N, C-alpha and C positions, 0 to 999 in steps of 0.2 A: 747275068747282068741285071736283069729286071729285079731279081731277088735282092741283089746288093743295093740297088737304088731304093727299093721299098724299105730296106733296113735303115738306110741313111736318112730317109725322110721321117721314119717312125722314131728315131732316137731323139731329135729335138722336141717332137711332140710329147714324148714320154717325160723328158726332163721338164718341159713346161707344165705338164699335168702334175708332176711331183711338186714343183715350186708352188703351183696354185693350191695343191692340197696342204702344203706346209703353211702357206699364208692363211688359208682358211682355219687350220688348227691354231695358229697363233692368234688370229682374231677371236676365235671361240674361247681360247684360254684367257685372253684379255677380257673378254666379256664376262666370263665366269668369275675372274678375280675381282672385276669391278662390282659384280653382283654381290659378292661376299663383302666387299668394302662398303657398298651401299647399305646392306643389311646391318652391318655393325653401326653405321652412322644412324640409321633409323632406330636401332635399339637404344642408342645413347639418348636420342631426342625423346623417345617413348618413355624411357625410365625417368628422365628429368620431368616430363609432363606428369607422369603418374605420382611420383614420390614427392616432388616439390608441391604439387597441387594438394596432396593429402596433408603434408606438413603445414602448408599455409592454412588449410581448413582447420586443423587441430589447434594451431596457434591462435587463430581467430576465436575459436571456442574457448581457449585458455583465457584470453583477455575478457571474454564475456563472463566466464565463471568468476574471474577475479573481480569484475565489476559487481556481480551478484553478491560475492563475499563482502564487498565494501558496503552494500546496501544492508545486509544482515548486521554487520558491525555497527552501522549507524543506528539501527533499532536498539542494539545492546547499549550503545552510548546514551541514548535517550532514556532507557530504563534505569541506567546507573545514576544519571542526573536526578531523575524522579525519586529514586530510592534514597539518595543522599540527603535530599531536602527534608526527609522525615526522620532522620537519625540524629544522635547526639554528636557533639563536635568532633571527637576523634575519628569515628567512622565516617562522619560527613566529609571531613577533609580527605580521608583516604579514598573514599569512593569518587569524590569530585576530581581528585588528581588522576585517579585511574581512568575516569571517563575522558578527561581532557587529553591525556596522553594517547589513549586508544583512538580518540578522534584525530589526533595529529598523525598517527600511523596510517589511518584510513585516508587522510588528505594526501599523505605521501604516496599511498597506493593509487589515489586518483591521478597524481602526477605521473605514475608509472603506466597507467592504462588510459586509453581514450574512451570516454563514455559520452555518448552523444547527448543524452538528457541530463540535466543537473539533478543530483540527488544528495541533499544535505539536510538531514533531519535535525542535526545539532547546529546551532548558530552561536559560535563563540567569537569573542572580539579578536582572537588571533588568527582566524582562518585565512583571511586575506593576506596577512603578513607571511604566514607559512607558505601558502601556495605560490606567492610571487617569488620567494626564495627557492623553493623546492623545484619549481619548473625550470630554473636555471641549471640545476644540478643533474636532473634526470630527464632524458628524452624519452618519449613515449614508445611503448612496445608497438603500437599501431604504425607509427611512422618509420621506426628503425628496423622492424622485424617483419611485420605482416605485409606492409606496402611493397617492399622489394620482392617478396615472394609472389605477390599478386602480379607484379610486372612481368614475371616469367611466363604468364599465359600468352601475352602478345609475342614474346621472344620465341617461344616454342611454335607458335603459329607461323611466324616468318621462316623458321628453319624447316618446318614441314613443307612450305611453299618451295623452298630451295631444293629439298629432296624430290618433290614432285617434278620440278623442272628437269632435274638431272635424270630422273627415271624416264622422262619423255625422250631426252636425247639418247639415252642408252637403248631404249626400245627402237628408236629410229635407226641407230647404228646397226642393231641386230637385224632389222628388216633388210637394210641395204646389203649387209653381208650375205644374208640368205638368198636375196635376189641374184647377187653375183655368182653364188654357188650354183644356182639353178641354170643361169645362162651358160655357164661353163659346161655343165653336164648336158644341156640340150644341144647347144650349137658350139662345139669347141672351135669350129672354123670361123665363126662370126666374130671377127676381131673388133668390129665397130661396136657391137652390142656389149661385148665383154669389156672393152675400154670404157664405155659410158657407165656401165655398172660399177667398174672399179673407181671411176671418178666420184660417183655418188656415195659409194661406200667409204671412200677416203674423206669426203666432206663430213659425212655423218660421224666418222671416227674422230676427226679433228674437233668437231663440236662437242662430242662426248668427252674428249680429253680436256678441252677447255672447261667444260662444266664440272668435271671431276676435280680439277685443280681449284676452281672457285669454291666448290662444295667442301673440299678438304680444308681450305682456309677458313671458310665460314664455320664449319663444325669445330675446328680447332679453337677459333676465337670464342665460340659458344662454350666449349668445355672449359677454357681458361677463365672466362667470365663467371661461369657457374661455380667453379672451385673457389675463386676469390670471393664471390658473393656469399656462398655458404659459410666460408670461414668468417667473413665480416658479420654476417647476419647473426650467427650463433654466438660469436664473441660479444656483439652488442647485447644479445638476449641475456647472456650470462652476466655481463657487466651491469645491466639494468637490475637484474635479480639480486646480484651481490650488493649493489648500492642500496637497494630497498631493504634487504634483510640486515645489512650493517647498520643502517639508520634505525630500523625497527629495534634491533638489539640494543643500541645505545639508549633509545627512549624507554624500552621496557626494563632495562637494567636500573634506570633512574626510578621508574615506577615501582619496581620490586623493592628497592631500598626504602621508598616512601611507605609502602605497605608494611614492611618490617618495623619501621619506626612508629607505627600506629600503636598508641597505648590503650589497649582495650580495657585495662583496669579502671581508668578514669571514667569511661562511659558506664562501666558497671557500677561504680560508686554513685554516679548521678542517678542511675536507674534505681539502685537500692534506696537512695535518699528520697526519690519521689514516692517509692512504695511506703517507706517508713513515715514520710510526711503525711501521706493519706491516712495511715493508721493512727498517727497522733492527732490528726484533725478529727477523726471519728471519736477518739477518746475524749478530746476537749468538748466536743458537742454533747456527749453524754454527761460530763460533769456540769456543763452550763445548764442543762435541763434539770438536773437534780438540785443545783444551787438556786435556780429560779423557783423551784417548788417550795423551799423552806420559808421565804418571806411571806408567801401566801398563807402558809400554815400559821406563822406567827402573827400575821395580820388578823386572822380570823380564828382565835383560840376557842377551844370548847369551854362552855360555861362551867364554873366550879360547882361541885355537888356537895350537899350537906352530909358530910361523912367525917369520920375520925381524922382522915387525911387533912381535911380543911381546917379542923380545930388545931392540929399540930402545926400547920402553916401559919395560923394566927399567933400561936405561942412563940414560934420562931421570930416573927416580926417584933413581938413584945420584947424578947430577949435581946435582939440587936439594938433596939432603941435604948434599952437600959444600959447596954455596953457603951453606947455613944455618950450617954450622960456621965458615966464613970470616967471616960477618957477626957471629957471637958473639965473635970475636977483636978487633972494633973498639975503640978507646979510649973512655973514659967521656965525654970532652969532646964528641965527635961526637953521642953519645946525648942530652946535655943540650941542645945546640943544636937538634936535631930536635924535642925536646919543647917548647921555648919557641916554636918556629915553629908547631907545631900548636895551641898555646894561643891565639896571636894570631889564627890563622885562624878558630878556633872563636868568639872574641869578635866578630869582624867579621860572621860568619855569623849570630850571635844578634841583633846590632843590625839587620841587614837583615831578618831574620824579623819583629822587632817592628814595624819601619816598614811592612812588607807587611801585617801584621795590622791596623794602624791604617787603612791605605788601604782594606782590605776592609770594615772596619766602616763607614767613611764611604760607600762605594759601596752597602752594604746599606741604610743610612739613606736615601740618595737613591732607591734602588729602591722602598723602602716608601712614601716620599712620593709617588712617581710612581704606584704602584699605587693608593694612596688617592684621588689626584686622578682617575685613570682610572675607578675604581669610582664616584666621585661623578658624573663626567660621564656614565657609562653609565646610572646611575640616573635622572639628569635627562632623558636621551634617552628612556628607557623610559617615564617618567612623561609626557613630552610626546607620546609616540607612542601614547597610549591611544586606544581607539576612541571615536567620538562617543557610542555607547551607554553606555560605561563612565563617561565624563565626565558625561553627562546624569544617570545614576543617582547618581553621587557628589554632584553639585550638589543633587539632590533630597533626599538624605540630610542634607546640610548645612542646607538650609532647614528641615527638621524639627527 
């Protein structure tokens, strides 16, 4: 009888202990699964903090390097302007157009990147016009790419706080479950202590459940926002780069055409003309020196010497005077014939001179017409060989 009673009393205790052990196992399994879940969330936040921070730092460095590239290009533009001022017209126009277009590309780069300090070594009349229009087309890398990535520092900080709060709730739940297990093992008959420990464990479990749901929602929102932001940020980055390079390609294509249109032969002709002119001036200087020496010699001749040469010179003078006396004895008819012949020759020469003057006037008119045509064609070439920047500024002024 007593044995049957003991067996009857032990059966509910055994079933109760089994149920307690099952509850404990379930709680422990739940805690382990939550721990895995929390570790996955922590890894997500940790990866975002690490890689987004590094990408943000690299993009900030990218913008700084781009700004330094613009500074070096400004120095190149200044040197091109300096060099062009010392060259002949064709090369001067080509270098000037190249410098203006390169300056415009750098102003476009300035619109692409935020630079805190102003850096403009070239001051052209179209800079303000270009910048006002370009800033409307391209938003800056700093505001559209770097700034949103910087904002993730604060977002990650908030998510870490949420994870810390959830870890605190999970640890509290784990402690309450462990207390309950100890009470059951020490005093299985103490129902009051066991029930109190069960209540505390239940509250801790409910808090942990609530925290895990909130954390799941928070991390899910974080991941969703991160994916959308990364997509938008790098789309904006590539768009800004494409717009910049497309505009730079348009400008540089115009610049390349201008450089190909440069006629280096004209500058070479001018250069050769200057060299030959200097040589001819040197030759003229030599001839003037020799011609200046002859009047001096004629002005101060050497005195005649008493020699046979002097006697022959006097005999020559005597013969010429005798010849003149003989010519004075010619009859009047011969003189009249010679006069009429001279008059006819003079008339023919005057007619030839008049015809020559008319031909010279016609040639001068033709030369003037050719010069006007050449000047018009040169003006047309110069206007067509304007830099892209100058044409852009001119169109903007016309629109106003």
